[in-house]
C-alpha positions, 0 to 999 in steps of 0.5 A: 500500500502506497499513500500519496501525500500532496502539498509536501511543503505544507504544515499538515503534510510535514506533520503527517508524513512522519506519522505514516512512516513510523507505522512502516507505511509506504509514503510518496510525497508530491509537491509542485516544487519538489526541489524544495521538499526533500524526496518529493515527486513533481505534482502540481494540482493545477497541471494534469500532466503531472498526475499520472506519474505521481499516482502510479501504484498509489492506493490512498491519497491525502489531497489538498483542496484544489478544484481547478482540475479535480475531475482530471485528478479523480480520473487519473486516480481511478485509472491508477487503482486509488481506493481512498482519498482524504480531502483537506477541505474547510469548515467554510463549506458548511456556510449557507453561501458556500457556493458563492463565497471566495473563501469556500467555493474551491473547497466545496467544488473539490468536495462535491467532485470527490463525493460523486466519484467512484473512489471512497472519499473522506472529508476533513473540514478544519476551522481556523488554522492556528498557523494563520497567526503567523501573518502577525509575525512581521508587525510583532517582530518589527515592534509595530502594532497589529492592525485588526478590524474586529479584535473580538472576532472569535475563531476555533484555532486548530493545531496543524498536528491535530489535523495531521493526526486526524488525517492519519486516523482516517487513512489507517482505519477503514472504519473511519473512511467515507465520512466528513469530519468537522475539526476544531481546536478545544475552545473559542478564542478572540483575535485579541486573546490569541495576541495576548497568548503570543505576547506572553509566550515571547515575553514582549507586549503587543499593541493592537490597533483597531482600524477600519475595513478600508484601512485594513484592505489597503494594507492587505492589497498587496497580498490578497484580492479585494473580493477575498479580503471583503469576504474575510472581513464579512466572516470576521464581522459575523463572528464578532463577539460570537463564540465559535462552534467547538467539536470534539472530533479531534479527540474522537479520532486521535484519542486525545483532546485537541491542542490549545492555541497556547500549546501552538504558540509555545511550539512556534514562538520562534517565528515571532521573535527577531 
């Protein structure tokens, strides 16, 4: 049995691969930049020409959501004899407007294509990755303020290790396959609370500056399209002073409670220090 893990340079894949190999499983990693991921084969989910070689001899796949050529990927996986695909999707697909949302549509299209395919599909829907906090590392390291529009917006930060361990569980236990799982961290926290935990971990005060939507969009214009920034702001506004829904799915799949954001920042404190 060979398991193909896509997105070899990603945080979840980097945590998942050692778990699989420790169990003596054959693992192949795929990356669109294999020279930057040791031992990876070329696999660009936006280039169907790379699919066949990466999928040869593979029985299971851990797949990052990329819908642009999902039908071609499924066809090639079917031809290769793949029996199970675990999709790393997003909890955003559960939103009523997911089909029209730039935050959710790509994930939803990938989900729908896999569910309709002849291959057994398992869907992992994590909420907010704790790692999103790394976007604050530059202003924190430079000593400037972190600009937020909704500092009291709630999120359900999940550690990438918990996502990886959940993926390991569904890849290795056939009884867990063919279902969809909503994954969250152990508690709802606000952006302001996350920043307090980061400040405590690095021993340095962090100033939070509340800005307008237009000011934040202008700051982010170099990094994300305007329509995506607008959708993100709308999502944060929806969750302003509203606790996030929390599940115990991580514990059900892994046998231990999900790691708190405080643990994540202890693991990643160096990324916020000069």
